[in-house]
N, C-alpha and C positions, 0 to 999 in steps of 0.2 A: 558518617553522613552518606558515603557512597553506597553502603549497604541499604540504607533507608531509601535512597533515590531509586536503586534498582528494584526494591520491593514495590515501590509506588508504580514504577513503569510496568512491572509484570502484572500488578493488579489492574492497571488501566487496560492493558492488552487483553486480559481475561474478561473484563467487563465488555469490551468491544465484541469479543467472540461470542459470549453468552447472548448478547443482544442480536447478533447476526443469526445465530441458530434459532432464536425465538422468532425472528422475522421470517426466516425460511420455513419454519413449521407453520406459521400463520398462512403463508402463501399456499402451502400444500393443503392445509385444512380448508381454505377458501375454495380451492379448486374441487376438492372432494365434495364440499357442500353444494356447489353449483352443479356438479355431476348428479348428485342424488336428487336435487330439485328437478332437474331436466328429465331424469328417468321417471320420477313420480308423475310428471305432467305429460309424459310422452313426447317431449320436445327433443328432436334429434337434428334440428337444423344447424346447430353449432357443432363444434368438435371438442367435446370435453376431454378426450384422450390427448389431443394435441395441446390443449391448454394445460393439462396436468404435466405433460412432458416439459412444456415451457417453464412451468413453475419449478420443476426439479432442476432444470438447467440454470435458471436464475438463482435458485437457492444454492446450487453448487458454486456459482460465481461469487455469491456473497460470502460463502464460507471461506473461499480462497482469499478474498479481500480481507476478511477479518483475521485470517491466519497470518498473512504477511504483515498486517498492521501489528499484530501481537508479536511476531518475530522481530520486526524492526524496532520495537520498543525494548524488548528483552535482550536482543542480540543473539538469540538462540533459535535454531531451527527444529529443535527436538519435539515440539508440540504439534507440528504440522500434521504428521501422520495420525496422531491421536485425534486431532480435530476432524480429519477426514473420516476416520473410523466411526466417530460419533454421528456424523452426517449420513454415512452409508447405512448405519444401523437404524437411524430414524426413518430413512426412505424405505428400507426393506421391510419395515413393520407394516407399511401400508398395503392393503390388498383389494382396494376398490376396483382395480383393473386387472385383478389376478395376481399372479406371483411377480413380485418386484425383485430384480437383481441388479443393483447398482454396485459397480466396482471401480477401482481407480488404480493408476500407476503413476507414481511421482517421477519427475524428471531426475535422472542421475548422470546425464551427460555434463561434463565440465563446461561451465563453472558451477553447475547446480549440484547440490548435495541434499538428499532427502527432499527434493522438490524446491529447495530454497537457495537463492543467490543473494547474499549480502556483501556488497563491496563498497567500502567507504574509504577511498584512497586519498593520497596526498598530492595528486596531480590534477586536481580540479574536476574529478569525475567520481560520481557515486551512484549506486543502484541498489534498490531493494525489489526483489522479484520472487514470484512463486509460479511454478509450472506443473501441471498435472493433466493426465489423460483419463477421462471417464468413459465407461461403457455402461449402457443401460438396456436391460431386457425386461419387457412386460409381456406376459402371456397368459391367456385363458381361452375359453371356447369362442369368445366374441371379439377379442382384441389381441393384437400382437404388434409389438414394436421392438426393434433391435437397432440401436444406434450407438455411435461413438462421438464424443465431443471433447475438444481440447480447450483448456483454459490457461492463459498466461496473463498474470497481472504484474506489471513492471512500472515502477516509478524511477525515473532517471533524473539526475541532477548534474549540471555542468556549471562550473564557476571559473571566471577569469577576472583577474584584478590588475590594477595599475596604480602607480602613485607618483607624486612629484613632491620634491622638497620645497617648502615655503621659506622657512628661516630656521637655521640651526637644526634641531631634531624634529621640528614640526613638519608633518607630512599630510598632504591631502590624498586620501585613498578612495578610489572608485572600484566597486566590485559589481560585476554583471552576473546575475543568477538566471539560469534557464532551467525550467522544470517541464518534464514530459510525463504523461500518463499513457502507457502502452504506445509510445512513439508519437503521441500527439501533444501539442502544447496544453498545459494544464495550469490551473490557478492554485496558488499556495494558500493553505489555511493559516500557516505561521512560518515566519522566517526569523531565525536567530543567527546573528553574525558575531564572531569573536575576532579579535586581533591579538597578536602575540608581542609581548615585551619581555625579553629574556625568557624566563621559564614560566611566565604568568600570562594567562589568557584573560582578556578583558572584553566586556560588551560595550560598544559605543552607545552613547545616549545623547540627550539634548545638549549637554555641555561640550560634546564633540561635534556639534552641528550635524548630528546624524540625520540622514534623510533617505527615504525609499521612494523610488518612482516605479509605479506599477503600470506597465504598458498594456495590460489586459490580455496578453497572448502568451503567458507563461514566462515572460521576460521581466526581470526586476533589476533596476540599477540602484545600488546603494552608494552613498558617499559619506565620508566623515573626516574629521581632523584629529590627529593624535601625535603626541610626542613619542617617537619611536627612535631610540638611539642607533639601532642597527640599520645598515643599508639593505638588509633583507627584510621585507615586509611579508609576514605570513598571516593568512586569514583562515578561519574555519567557518563553514556555513552549515546550519542544520535547518532542514525544511520539512514540514509536515503538510502533506497535500490534503485535498478535500475528502479523501477516503481515509484519512487518519494514518496514512503510511508515512513513516519517518525515513528520511535519507540524509546522509551527511557526506561532506568531503572537505579536504583542506587544499589550499592553493598558495603558491608563492607569487606575489604581485611583481609585475615588471615595472621598471623605472621609465618614466616618459619625460 
């Protein structure tokens, strides 16, 4: 079962990446078409070169987002460089503005490895992040551009929990979830919460009076009832943000 689940996750991540590359190619193609139309009409009032560069930067960002979404699903950073290679090759095939030379350098400073940082800890903190530096050079007789741009895509999750004993082993558990995209409050696409009984992880449902309050600012408060014999109440939270990036963390709830 675990192998099948992993295969499904990897396939899902690959689909996300293929879609991102397709969208990025459409953006580039659109800017090339606009440039050609303007040239044929003799319209030089706008800046097609700037628009083209913007499309490359936006496409680069989308590829990084798709790559970290892929890595967060599979738990592996090995495909990030391959994805960037595909994007660079795609851009460098374009010649409407002369020779295109897009290159990249992935972040290798700790905690990053091959541009990826995945940390899903047990202390209520989790992060899924990708970081890369791009350089772009466009040159011909009529246009010249040389620039560098940095892209960091980071989804951060913090979880804090507390509980009180109602009667016997029955406990009311409250868990506060905070989600950030690139340091700013973000909305979740999906939140899955688990609680531990001995060696088994369970998902609370309606029978547990499970409820989630969305404050609309990246903060979610969940509550549920459960029979937990231990005085230690452990929870695990898995969140997928609006960019389809997955992040997880475990936390031990405090007694109140």
